[in-house]
C-alpha positions as a Markdown table, in Angstrom:
| # | Residue | x | y | z |
|---|---|---|---|---|
| 1 | Met | -27.8 | 70.8 | 8.0 |
| 2 | Lys | -25.4 | 71.3 | 11.2 |
| 3 | Thr | -28.2 | 72.8 | 13.1 |
| 4 | Leu | -30.8 | 69.8 | 12.0 |
| 5 | Val | -28.4 | 67.6 | 13.0 |
| 6 | Tyr | -27.7 | 69.4 | 16.3 |
| 7 | Asn | -31.3 | 69.1 | 17.3 |
| 8 | Ser | -32.0 | 65.3 | 16.4 |
| 9 | Phe | -30.3 | 64.5 | 19.5 |
| 10 | Thr | -32.5 | 65.3 | 22.5 |
| 11 | Arg | -32.1 | 64.5 | 26.3 |
| 12 | Leu | -34.3 | 61.4 | 25.6 |
| 13 | Asp | -32.1 | 60.0 | 23.4 |
| 14 | Leu | -29.5 | 60.4 | 26.4 |
| 15 | Val | -31.6 | 58.7 | 28.6 |
| 16 | Val | -32.3 | 55.5 | 25.9 |
| 17 | Trp | -28.9 | 55.4 | 25.8 |
| 18 | Ile | -28.0 | 55.3 | 29.4 |
| 19 | Leu | -30.9 | 52.5 | 30.0 |
| 20 | Val | -29.5 | 50.6 | 27.2 |
| 21 | Leu | -26.0 | 50.3 | 28.6 |
| 22 | Phe | -27.5 | 49.9 | 32.3 |
| 23 | Phe | -29.7 | 47.1 | 30.5 |
| 24 | Phe | -27.0 | 44.9 | 28.9 |
| 25 | Cys | -24.1 | 45.6 | 31.4 |
| 26 | Gly | -26.4 | 44.6 | 34.4 |
| 27 | Ser | -27.6 | 41.3 | 32.6 |
| 28 | Ser | -23.5 | 40.4 | 32.4 |
| 29 | Leu | -23.0 | 41.1 | 35.6 |
| 30 | Phe | -26.1 | 39.1 | 36.6 |
| 31 | Phe | -25.7 | 36.3 | 34.6 |
| 32 | Gly | -22.0 | 36.1 | 34.3 |
| 33 | Gly | -21.2 | 37.1 | 31.1 |
| 34 | Asn | -18.5 | 39.3 | 29.2 |
| 35 | Leu | -18.7 | 42.8 | 30.8 |
| 36 | Gln | -16.5 | 44.4 | 28.4 |
| 37 | Gln | -17.8 | 42.7 | 25.6 |
| 38 | Ser | -21.3 | 43.5 | 26.6 |
| 39 | Phe | -20.6 | 47.4 | 26.9 |
| 40 | Met | -19.2 | 47.2 | 23.2 |
| 41 | Gly | -22.2 | 45.6 | 22.2 |
| 42 | Ala | -24.4 | 48.2 | 23.8 |
| 43 | Ser | -22.4 | 50.9 | 22.7 |
| 44 | Gly | -23.1 | 49.4 | 19.1 |
| 45 | Ile | -26.6 | 49.4 | 19.6 |
| 46 | Ile | -26.5 | 53.5 | 20.4 |
| 47 | Val | -24.5 | 54.1 | 17.5 |
| 48 | Glu | -27.4 | 52.3 | 15.5 |
| 49 | Met | -30.0 | 54.6 | 17.6 |
| 50 | Met | -27.8 | 57.6 | 16.5 |
| 51 | Ile | -28.2 | 56.5 | 12.9 |
| 52 | Ile | -31.3 | 55.5 | 12.5 |
| 53 | Gly | -32.8 | 58.3 | 14.2 |
| 54 | Leu | -30.8 | 60.9 | 12.5 |
| 55 | Ser | -31.7 | 59.6 | 9.1 |
| 56 | Ile | -35.4 | 59.6 | 9.7 |
| 57 | Glu | -35.1 | 63.2 | 10.7 |
| 58 | Ile | -33.4 | 64.1 | 7.6 |
| 59 | Ile | -36.1 | 62.2 | 5.7 |
| 60 | Ile | -38.5 | 64.0 | 7.2 |
| 61 | Glu | -37.2 | 67.3 | 6.4 |
| 62 | Ser | -36.5 | 66.8 | 2.9 |
| 63 | Ile | -39.9 | 65.5 | 2.3 |
| 64 | Lys | -42.2 | 67.4 | 4.8 |
| 65 | His | -43.5 | 69.9 | 2.0 |
| 66 | Ile | -44.9 | 66.9 | 0.4 |
| 67 | Lys | -48.8 | 66.0 | 1.2 |
| 68 | Ser | -49.4 | 62.7 | 3.0 |
| 69 | Ile | -46.2 | 62.8 | 4.9 |
| 70 | Gly | -47.8 | 60.3 | 7.8 |
| 71 | Thr | -48.5 | 57.7 | 5.3 |
| 72 | Ile | -45.1 | 58.4 | 3.6 |
| 73 | Thr | -43.3 | 58.1 | 7.2 |
| 74 | Gly | -45.2 | 54.8 | 7.8 |
| 75 | Phe | -43.8 | 52.9 | 5.0 |
| 76 | Ile | -40.2 | 54.7 | 5.4 |
| 77 | Thr | -39.8 | 53.7 | 9.2 |
| 78 | Asn | -40.2 | 50.1 | 8.6 |
| 79 | Gly | -36.7 | 49.9 | 7.1 |
| 80 | Pro | -35.2 | 48.1 | 9.9 |
| 81 | Glu | -38.3 | 45.4 | 10.4 |
| 82 | Ala | -38.0 | 44.7 | 6.6 |
| 83 | Ile | -34.1 | 43.9 | 7.1 |
| 84 | Cys | -34.6 | 41.5 | 9.9 |
| 85 | Leu | -37.3 | 40.0 | 8.2 |
| 86 | Ile | -35.2 | 39.1 | 5.4 |
| 87 | Val | -32.5 | 37.8 | 7.7 |
| 88 | Gly | -34.9 | 35.5 | 9.2 |
| 89 | Leu | -36.1 | 34.3 | 5.9 |
| 90 | Val | -32.6 | 33.4 | 4.8 |
| 91 | Ala | -32.1 | 31.8 | 8.3 |
| 92 | Gly | -35.1 | 29.7 | 7.4 |
| 93 | Asp | -36.9 | 30.7 | 10.9 |
| 94 | Val | -40.4 | 31.8 | 10.1 |
| 95 | Leu | -41.0 | 32.7 | 13.7 |
| 96 | Phe | -37.7 | 34.7 | 14.0 |
| 97 | Ala | -38.8 | 36.4 | 10.8 |
| 98 | Ala | -42.2 | 37.5 | 11.5 |
| 99 | Ser | -41.5 | 38.5 | 15.1 |
| 100 | Thr | -39.7 | 41.5 | 14.5 |
| 101 | Pro | -42.5 | 43.5 | 12.7 |
| 102 | Leu | -45.1 | 41.9 | 14.7 |
| 103 | Gly | -43.5 | 42.9 | 18.0 |
| 104 | Ser | -43.1 | 46.5 | 16.9 |
| 105 | Asn | -47.2 | 46.6 | 16.4 |
| 106 | Phe | -47.2 | 46.8 | 20.6 |
| 107 | Met | -44.4 | 49.3 | 20.7 |
| 108 | Asn | -45.4 | 51.8 | 18.4 |
| 109 | Pro | -48.9 | 52.5 | 19.9 |
| 110 | Val | -46.9 | 52.9 | 23.4 |
| 111 | Leu | -44.4 | 55.0 | 21.5 |
| 112 | Leu | -47.1 | 57.2 | 20.2 |
| 113 | Val | -48.6 | 57.8 | 23.2 |
| 114 | Ile | -45.1 | 59.1 | 24.7 |
| 115 | Ala | -44.4 | 61.2 | 21.9 |
| 116 | Ala | -47.5 | 62.8 | 22.4 |
| 117 | Phe | -46.9 | 63.6 | 26.1 |
| 118 | Ile | -43.6 | 64.9 | 25.5 |
| 119 | Cys | -44.8 | 67.2 | 22.9 |
| 120 | Gly | -47.8 | 68.4 | 25.2 |
| 121 | Lys | -50.2 | 66.9 | 22.1 |
| 122 | Ala | -51.7 | 64.4 | 24.1 |
| 123 | Thr | -55.4 | 65.8 | 24.3 |
| 124 | Gln | -55.1 | 66.7 | 20.6 |
| 125 | Thr | -53.7 | 63.7 | 19.6 |
| 126 | Ile | -56.4 | 61.6 | 21.0 |
| 127 | Arg | -59.5 | 63.6 | 20.0 |
| 128 | Ile | -58.3 | 63.2 | 15.9 |
| 129 | Lys | -59.8 | 60.0 | 14.2 |
| 130 | Pro | -59.7 | 58.1 | 17.5 |
| 131 | Leu | -62.4 | 55.5 | 15.9 |
| 132 | Tyr | -59.9 | 54.7 | 13.0 |
| 133 | Ser | -56.9 | 54.6 | 15.4 |
| 134 | Ala | -58.7 | 52.2 | 17.8 |
| 135 | Val | -59.5 | 50.1 | 15.3 |
| 136 | Thr | -56.5 | 50.0 | 13.1 |
| 137 | Ile | -54.1 | 49.5 | 16.4 |
| 138 | Ile | -56.3 | 47.1 | 18.3 |
| 139 | Ser | -56.8 | 44.9 | 14.9 |
| 140 | Thr | -53.3 | 44.7 | 14.0 |
| 141 | Ala | -52.1 | 43.9 | 17.5 |
| 142 | Ser | -54.6 | 41.3 | 17.8 |
| 143 | Leu | -53.5 | 39.6 | 14.6 |
| 144 | Ala | -49.7 | 39.8 | 16.0 |
| 145 | Val | -51.1 | 37.7 | 19.1 |
| 146 | Ile | -53.2 | 35.6 | 17.3 |
| 147 | Phe | -50.3 | 34.5 | 14.8 |
| 148 | Tyr | -48.1 | 33.0 | 17.4 |
| 149 | Thr | -51.4 | 30.5 | 18.9 |
| 150 | Leu | -51.6 | 29.2 | 15.3 |
| 151 | Glu | -49.9 | 25.8 | 14.3 |
| 152 | Glu | -48.2 | 26.0 | 11.1 |
| 153 | His | -50.8 | 24.4 | 9.0 |
| 154 | Asn | -53.0 | 27.6 | 10.1 |
| 155 | Tyr | -50.7 | 30.2 | 8.8 |
| 156 | Ile | -52.8 | 30.3 | 5.3 |
| 157 | Tyr | -56.1 | 31.4 | 7.6 |
| 158 | Trp | -54.0 | 34.0 | 9.0 |
| 159 | Leu | -52.5 | 35.1 | 5.9 |
| 160 | Leu | -55.9 | 35.7 | 4.6 |
| 161 | Ala | -57.3 | 37.3 | 7.5 |
| 162 | Ala | -54.4 | 39.5 | 7.9 |
| 163 | Leu | -55.4 | 41.0 | 4.0 |
| 164 | Leu | -58.8 | 41.2 | 4.5 |
| 165 | Ile | -58.4 | 43.0 | 7.8 |
| 166 | Thr | -55.4 | 45.3 | 6.8 |
| 167 | Val | -56.1 | 46.3 | 3.0 |
| 168 | Pro | -59.5 | 47.8 | 3.5 |
| 169 | Leu | -57.7 | 49.9 | 6.6 |
| 170 | Phe | -55.0 | 51.0 | 4.7 |
| 171 | Phe | -57.5 | 52.4 | 1.9 |
| 172 | Leu | -59.6 | 53.8 | 4.2 |
| 173 | Arg | -57.2 | 55.9 | 6.3 |
| 174 | Pro | -58.2 | 59.7 | 6.8 |
| 175 | Ser | -56.8 | 62.2 | 4.3 |
| 176 | Glu | -54.2 | 64.6 | 5.5 |
| 177 | Gly | -55.5 | 67.6 | 3.8 |
| 178 | Glu | -57.2 | 68.7 | 6.5 |
| 179 | Glu | -53.8 | 69.7 | 8.1 |
| 180 | Glu | -52.2 | 73.0 | 7.5 |
| 181 | Ser | -49.0 | 72.6 | 4.8 |
| 182 | Asp | -45.7 | 73.1 | 6.7 |
| 183 | Glu | -43.0 | 75.7 | 6.9 |
| 184 | Met | -40.4 | 75.8 | 4.3 |
| 185 | Tyr | -37.8 | 72.9 | 4.6 |
| 186 | His | -34.3 | 73.1 | 5.2 |
| 187 | Glu | -32.9 | 73.6 | 1.6 |
| 188 | Gly | -29.8 | 71.5 | 2.4 |
| 189 | Ala | -31.9 | 68.5 | 3.5 |
| 190 | Arg | -32.9 | 67.8 | 0.3 |
| 191 | Arg | -29.6 | 66.8 | -0.9 |
| 192 | Trp | -29.0 | 64.4 | 2.1 |
| 193 | Leu | -32.5 | 62.5 | 1.3 |
| 194 | Ile | -30.5 | 59.5 | -0.8 |
| 195 | Pro | -27.6 | 59.2 | 1.7 |
| 196 | Ala | -30.1 | 59.6 | 4.8 |
| 197 | Val | -32.0 | 56.5 | 3.4 |
| 198 | Leu | -28.9 | 54.5 | 2.7 |
| 199 | Leu | -27.7 | 55.2 | 6.2 |
| 200 | Leu | -31.1 | 54.1 | 7.9 |
| 201 | Phe | -31.1 | 50.8 | 5.6 |
| 202 | Cys | -27.5 | 50.2 | 6.6 |
| 203 | Ala | -28.0 | 50.3 | 9.9 |
| 204 | Gly | -31.4 | 48.2 | 9.9 |
| 205 | Tyr | -28.6 | 45.7 | 7.8 |
| 206 | Phe | -26.3 | 45.8 | 10.8 |
| 207 | Leu | -29.2 | 45.7 | 13.4 |
| 208 | Asp | -29.6 | 42.2 | 14.2 |
| 209 | Ser | -26.0 | 41.3 | 14.0 |
| 210 | Val | -25.4 | 43.7 | 16.4 |
| 211 | Val | -28.1 | 42.9 | 19.0 |
| 212 | Ser | -27.1 | 39.1 | 18.6 |
| 213 | Phe | -23.7 | 39.8 | 19.6 |
| 214 | Thr | -24.5 | 41.9 | 22.7 |
| 215 | Ala | -26.9 | 39.1 | 23.7 |
| 216 | Leu | -24.3 | 36.1 | 23.4 |
| 217 | His | -21.9 | 38.4 | 25.5 |
| 218 | Ser | -24.5 | 39.6 | 28.1 |
| 219 | Lys | -26.3 | 36.3 | 28.8 |
| 220 | Ala | -29.5 | 38.3 | 28.5 |
| 221 | Pro | -32.5 | 36.0 | 27.8 |
| 222 | Lys | -33.6 | 36.1 | 24.3 |
| 223 | Gly | -37.5 | 36.9 | 24.9 |
| 224 | Leu | -36.6 | 39.8 | 26.9 |
| 225 | Ile | -34.2 | 41.5 | 24.5 |
| 226 | Gly | -36.5 | 40.9 | 21.6 |
| 227 | Phe | -39.6 | 42.6 | 23.6 |
| 228 | Leu | -37.3 | 45.1 | 25.1 |
| 229 | Val | -34.4 | 45.9 | 23.1 |
| 230 | Leu | -35.2 | 44.8 | 19.7 |
| 231 | Ala | -38.9 | 45.6 | 19.4 |
| 232 | Thr | -38.2 | 49.3 | 20.7 |
| 233 | Leu | -34.7 | 49.8 | 18.5 |
| 234 | Thr | -36.9 | 48.8 | 15.2 |
| 235 | Ser | -39.7 | 51.4 | 16.7 |
| 236 | Trp | -37.3 | 54.1 | 17.2 |
| 237 | Pro | -37.5 | 55.2 | 13.7 |
| 238 | Glu | -41.5 | 55.7 | 14.2 |
| 239 | Phe | -41.2 | 57.4 | 17.8 |
| 240 | Lys | -38.5 | 60.0 | 16.3 |
| 241 | Ser | -40.9 | 60.7 | 13.4 |
| 242 | Cys | -43.9 | 61.3 | 15.6 |
| 243 | Leu | -41.4 | 63.7 | 17.9 |
| 244 | Ala | -41.0 | 65.6 | 14.8 |
| 245 | Leu | -44.4 | 65.6 | 13.2 |
| 246 | Leu | -45.8 | 66.4 | 16.5 |
| 247 | Ser | -43.5 | 69.2 | 17.1 |
| 248 | Arg | -44.4 | 70.5 | 13.8 |
| 249 | Asn | -48.1 | 70.7 | 14.9 |
| 250 | Lys | -48.8 | 67.4 | 12.6 |
| 251 | Pro | -50.6 | 65.3 | 15.3 |
| 252 | Leu | -52.9 | 63.5 | 12.2 |
| 253 | Ala | -49.4 | 62.6 | 10.3 |
| 254 | Ala | -48.1 | 61.3 | 13.4 |
| 255 | Ile | -51.2 | 59.0 | 14.1 |
| 256 | Leu | -50.8 | 57.8 | 10.3 |
| 257 | Asn | -47.3 | 57.2 | 11.0 |
| 258 | Ile | -48.2 | 54.7 | 13.4 |
| 259 | Thr | -51.4 | 53.2 | 11.8 |
| 260 | Ile | -49.6 | 52.8 | 8.4 |
| 261 | Ser | -46.6 | 51.3 | 10.2 |
| 262 | Asn | -48.5 | 48.5 | 12.1 |
| 263 | Ile | -50.1 | 47.8 | 8.9 |
| 264 | Thr | -47.1 | 47.6 | 7.0 |
| 265 | Asn | -45.7 | 45.3 | 9.6 |
| 266 | Ile | -48.7 | 43.0 | 9.2 |
| 267 | Trp | -47.9 | 42.8 | 5.2 |
| 268 | Leu | -44.2 | 42.4 | 6.4 |
| 269 | Ala | -45.0 | 39.3 | 8.4 |
| 270 | Ala | -47.7 | 38.3 | 5.8 |
| 271 | Ser | -44.9 | 38.4 | 3.0 |
| 272 | Gly | -42.8 | 36.2 | 5.0 |
| 273 | Val | -45.5 | 33.8 | 6.0 |
| 274 | Ala | -46.4 | 33.4 | 2.2 |
| 275 | Tyr | -42.6 | 33.2 | 1.2 |
| 276 | His | -42.4 | 30.3 | 3.8 |
| 277 | Leu | -45.8 | 28.2 | 2.7 |
| 278 | Phe | -45.3 | 28.9 | -1.0 |
| 279 | Phe | -41.8 | 28.9 | -1.7 |
């Protein structure tokens, strides 16, 4: 387990942590915010990223012997988006509730490409199920864009379109039986599965509060934070999952992790819209 924890943090994590600090501290200096509080908030975001990444790595390690791991991780890594959705619905703001899962649909494919290049699997990843990947990513991203162009009385049509498009895509997903089974997993990882899941959801629960606190004191524009920080942070589990799966020579599982995550994001947003319309 110590080896697993040690290997979970890479130079890429360090680079992202530094960028987060620079972003919020620089914004604080530029817009006249509170530098000390901005630094504290940015540090909190870094801790969130560490917890999320480690939790996902432990979860994947403990279930990587299970078939259809890409589909499973696609659901697991949507925990932060689900928490942000609930927070938005409790606040009575359907646009905020839907913004995080829909915004992640743009960041997920970008992070998949970055992960593929980092692992040296770009060509192999592109050649696996290109039609399904392209159709799923483009359609889910398009649904996200269309949502923001609609008036509230047209949400019902978006809800129907979202279900009609994504449900068939989910059931038409390629089988992961084509890939070879993975090597033996770390025995200790299984004992930490439930604690890792709890850590993931706890990190997601505090995600909005930490980002809001940092935004307040850094004076960074909320739209910029939502696109660069919140969408990236909630997509970080998907990115870590892709790195883990690609490093284990499971490109199809990595692709399904992203496509299923995008489909699930649409379902999360649709559930929020349905709750807003009917309850």
